[in-house]
N, C-alpha and C positions, 0 to 999 in steps of 0.2 A: 530902704535904709538898712533894715536887718539883713537882707540878702547881701548887700554890699559889705556890711561889717563881717559877715561870715566868710565871704570870699577873701577879704583882706586877711582875716585870721588864717585862712587856709593857705594863702600864698606865703605868709610869714612863717607858718609852721613848716611848710614844705621847704622853703629856702633855708630855714634853720637846720633841718635834718641834713640837707645836702652839704651845707657849710661845715657842720660838725663832723660828718662822716667822711667827707672827701676834700677837706681843705688842703691846699698845697703844702707839701713838706711833712704831712702827717706820717707818711710811710717812708721807709728807708730807701726804697728804690721803686721804680715804675714796674708795674706788672707787665709780663710779656703780652704782646698783642694777641687777642683770641683769634683762633682760626675757626670759621664756621662752615657748615656744609650739610649735605643730606646723604645718608647712607642709601644703598641700593634698595633696602626694604622700606624706605619712606620714613625713617626716623631722623629728625633733625638733630644737629649737635653743635656745640661750641667747645673747642678744646683750648685749654690753658696750660702752657708749659709743655716740656718735652722730656720729663724725667724718666728714668728706667722702670719705675713701677707705674702701674695703671690703676687709676681711680675712676670708677663709673658712678656718676651722680644721677640718680633718678629723681627729678624735681617734683614739686607740688603741682596741683591742678585743681579743677579741670582746665585743659588747654595744652596744646601740643606743638608749640613753636619754640625754637631756641631763642634766648634773649638776644636783642640787638639794640644798638643805639643807646639811649639813656638807660633803658632797663638793664642792659648788659653791664653798664658801668655801676649800677646799683648792686647787682647780684654777684658778680664774679670776684670782687675783692675779698669776700668771705672765704674764698678758696685759696688765698695766698699762703697760709701755713702749709697746705698740702704740697703746693708747688715748691716751697722752700725745703720741704722734707724729701723731695726727690720724686714726686708723682707727676705724671701727666694726667690732668684732670679732664675727663670727658663728661660734659653735661649733655645728656641725651634724653630727648622727649619721646613720648609715645608715637607709634607709627601713624602715618596718615592713611585715611580711607578705611578705618576700622568698621566692620559690619555691626549692625544693630545687635545688641545682646553680647557683644564682646565683653568678657568679664575681667576682673582683676587677675584671676589665674591665667587667662588668655594673654593679658598684657605681660605678665611675668614670663610666659613662654616666648613672647616676642623678644624680650630682652635676652633670654637664654639663647635663642637662635642667633641674635645679633652678636653675642659674645663668641659663639662658635664660628661665625662667618667672618668677623672683623677683628677679633682680639685673640685669635689663636686658641680659643676654647676655654679661657679662664682669665679673669681679672683679679688683681691683687686685693682690691678693696672696693666694696660697694657702699655708698651712702645714699639711703633712701629718705627723702624729705617729705613729710606730710603724705600726700597722695602716693608719692613714690615710695614712702615707707611701707604703706599697705601692700604695694606691689612687691616690696622687698621680702615680706613674710612668705609669700608664695614662691618667690625665686629661691629663697633659702631652703624651703621645705621640698619643693619639687625638682630643683635643679642645683643641688649643693655642689656638684663638681665644677660648676661655672664660677664659683666664688671662693676667694681666699679668706677674706674677713668681711663682715657685714655690720654696719651701724645703721640704726633706724632712728630718725630724728623727728620728733613731734608726730607720732603716729601710734595707733593702737589697733586692736582687732576689728573695730568698727567705728564709724563716725556717730556722734550723738545725733539725736533727732533734730535738734536745733541746727547742728552743723550741716546735716543733709538738706534742710530747708534753705540755708544760706547758699550752699553750692548749687542747688537746683535753680534757684532764682538767678544766681550769677551766670550759670551756663546758658539759661534760656535767653538772658539779655545779650550775652555775647553772640549766641547763635542768630539772634535777630538783628545783629549789627548795631547794638546799643551799648558800646563799651563804657560810656559814662555812667549809665544806669547800673551796669554790672558792678563797677567799682563802688558806686554809692550804696548798693545793696549790701556789699561786704563791709564797708566802713561803718554803716549804721549799726551793724551787729557787733563789730569788733571794737568800736569806739563808743562805749555807752555814755550816757549823760548828756548834758546840754551841748557840749562841744561836738559830740558825735552827731546829734540831731541837726545842728546848725551847719556843720561843715561837710557832711557826707557828700551832698550833691555838688557843691563847688569844687571840692577836692576830686571827686569822681570825674567831673568834667575835665579837670586838668590831667589826672593820671590815667583815666580810662583809655584814651587814644594811644598813650605810650605803652600800656600793658597789652593791648591786643589790636591788631590791624587787619583781622581776617587774613592771615598770612598765606593761606593756600586754599584752593577750591573746596577741599573736604572739611575745612575747619568748622563750619556751621554744624555739620553732622557730628564730627568727632567730639566736639566739646560736650554735646548732649550724651553721646555714647559713654564718655568718661564719667559724667555725672551720674548716669543711671547705674553704671558699674559700681561706683562708690556707694550709692544708696543700697545696693543689693549685697554688698560685701559683709561677711562675718567670718573672720579668719580663725575663730576659736577651734574649729575642727583640725586645721592644719598646723597650728602652733606646736603641739606636742611632737610633731614629726620632724622638727628642725633639729638637726644634729650639730650644726655649727654653733660656736659661742656667738651670742648676739649682744651688742651694746644698744641700749634703749635710752635715748635722751629726750626728756619731756619737761614741760612746765606743769606746775600743780594747779594752774588757773586757766586751763585750755578749754575754750568753748567747744572745739571739735572733738577733743579727746579728754574728757574729764578724768579726775584722779581715779575713780573707780574702774574705768575702762583700762587705764594705764596699769593699775595694780593687777587686774586680772590677766592682762597681756603678759606682764612680766612673770606671773605665777605659772602660766601655761607653757612658756618656753623653757625647755629643760636646763639650758645654760644661758642665763640672761643676767647681764650687769645693768642695773638701772641707775641712771644719773637724773635725779629729779631737781629742777631748779625752783626753789620757793619763790612765790610771787610773780611768776612768769606765765603769761598767756601764750597763745599759739605763735604769733609773729615774734614776740620778744624772745621766746625760747629758741625759735629757729635761727634767729639772727644773733644770738648771744655769742660773744667772743670766746666763751669757754668750749663751744661745741668742737671745734677743730682740735683743740688741745686734748679734750676728753677722748676723741676718736683716735688720735695718734698715740696717746698713752695706752688705750685699749689694745691697739694693734701691737704695740711693743710688749705688753704683758702676755699677749696671746701667742707670741712667737713669730718667727719669720713669715713674711707674706710670699716667700718663694725667692728663687735666685735672681739677683740683679744681672741683667744681660747687657 
């Protein structure tokens, strides 16, 4: 009976989120249909819009497949403001077949090489989210010529010990083909209290298969490589070398990047604008409707992102 009740609550909660966020008529017009594909170097992408400016989104992780189906419909609407501002939005994941020991700095080099090969050597704006934000620090420090402007959303110089444990458990479950357990592991940590304990597994069983389908043969290895790179990452040494202005958007109740880590990250970056959302945790800050507005305002204050062609 208790399990049935928890499942019922989970379904109601999930349906409520979908209805509130995606009810018909909420948006002024339909988003353009995303275009998906795989670059020659093995990085998957989803492109939204065809504006004259280029926005590269480096998403969270661990996990390196572009969103598709229901997950795409959940993720991509948050990029609407960028499309309306004249950007073509490229949501690009980490490359496939990464060797063991591939670091966050190595992943940043992969993105830099991609920008050189596929985007004419430079993109107007980079938005790194969570895991992608950690990559963004190294991209800005080591490959500044590839970036016009950069915004880092819900990320800091390192992940907390609790966050590392969550993501390692998540990655191991995905690697072993247990997406429901992977999602439950994360939900139990990010949704504390009675509801989190009761609903994590039933919600995980529903959302897990949507979040990951073992999308390519190297996925089981790649997801562990990403998790291990995250655990090993400490960007404090490279942050002072960032010459670009950086926008850092975070919540002050983030399990992965607590306030002390965020404060130290902002202090170490020579030119950093910090937008801190009170009362927001990791997911709520990342999905907050203010993020795109803050990013676009930051770009406007920082000057032109280059000529419109």
